[in-house]
C-alpha positions as MATLAB code, in Angstrom:
seq = 'MNERRRLTGVVISDKMEKTVVVQISRTYRHPLYRKVVHAKNKVYAHDELGCAIGDEVRIVESQPISRTKRWVVEAILNRDEAAAAPIAEGDLE';
ca = [
      51.529   60.977 -178.576;
      50.665   61.465 -182.231;
      48.150   59.482 -184.275;
      50.439   57.473 -186.563;
      50.146   53.820 -186.991;
      52.409   51.718 -184.935;
      53.117   47.991 -185.943;
      55.146   45.441 -184.167;
      56.657   42.604 -186.294;
      59.843   40.680 -186.894;
      62.865   41.471 -189.159;
      63.706   38.865 -192.216;
      66.019   40.827 -193.874;
      68.592   43.595 -193.335;
      70.993   43.238 -196.417;
      70.452   46.683 -197.633;
      71.841   50.069 -195.841;
      69.271   51.629 -193.896;
      66.374   49.264 -194.564;
      65.187   46.433 -193.436;
      62.010   44.044 -194.300;
      59.745   43.568 -191.467;
      57.266   40.935 -191.565;
      53.875   41.591 -189.562;
      52.028   38.346 -188.629;
      48.386   38.976 -186.940;
      45.674   36.422 -186.613;
      41.788   36.847 -186.916;
      38.731   34.797 -187.403;
      36.991   34.723 -190.735;
      33.640   36.600 -190.689;
      31.951   34.309 -192.661;
      33.527   30.793 -192.401;
      34.734   31.355 -188.640;
      38.010   29.594 -189.051;
      41.277   30.988 -187.797;
      43.335   32.958 -190.399;
      46.883   33.573 -190.176;
      48.074   36.272 -192.303;
      51.494   37.838 -193.252;
      52.477   40.922 -194.614;
      56.309   42.439 -195.378;
      56.777   45.797 -195.189;
      60.001   48.009 -196.125;
      61.272   50.329 -192.985;
      63.793   52.842 -192.589;
      66.361   51.244 -190.077;
      68.758   54.044 -188.099;
      69.166   51.579 -185.019;
      71.081   48.974 -186.524;
      68.434   45.939 -186.413;
      69.422   42.270 -187.263;
      67.298   39.217 -188.649;
      64.972   37.917 -185.946;
      64.839   41.405 -183.804;
      61.449   41.960 -182.696;
      61.164   45.655 -183.361;
      58.149   48.517 -183.472;
      57.429   50.304 -186.559;
      55.486   53.740 -187.125;
      54.381   55.082 -190.438;
      55.848   57.887 -191.970;
      55.757   59.887 -195.180;
      57.388   58.388 -198.246;
      61.076   58.032 -197.783;
      61.579   56.337 -201.080;
      59.578   54.539 -203.566;
      58.960   51.263 -201.074;
      59.590   52.712 -197.826;
      56.691   54.467 -196.016;
      57.776   52.871 -191.981;
      60.438   54.082 -189.860;
      61.864   51.603 -186.897;
      60.982   53.021 -183.558;
      62.533   51.053 -181.117;
      63.805   47.449 -181.049;
      61.592   45.066 -178.397;
      63.600   42.046 -178.548;
      66.769   41.140 -179.715;
      67.392   37.802 -181.168;
      70.494   36.752 -179.069;
      71.042   33.410 -181.359;
      71.785   35.739 -184.646;
      73.612   38.664 -182.726;
      76.368   36.343 -181.461;
      79.601   35.642 -183.003;
      80.386   32.507 -184.096;
      83.571   31.435 -182.291;
      86.353   29.291 -183.816;
      85.779   26.391 -181.658;
      82.067   26.283 -182.731;
      82.815   24.884 -186.245;
      83.703   21.518 -185.425;
];
């Protein structure tokens, strides 16, 4: 295994070709005020696996692919079945 950073997040956009936007959420306690802080960060990741919105993915850092992409989708950990299911004709009513 190499020493590249690996993070887990949720895909929030897949509108680009071979690129997804992944939201990384982390929770930590503030060092001075001792209050629980919820922080979110969005990163662009290169996607060859065909991720969809709502999928939980593991991303790994890589060399710069474009101006904004520095991450690659390594694995899809959990697929969002509700978003992946096609809408049937009878469900529209």
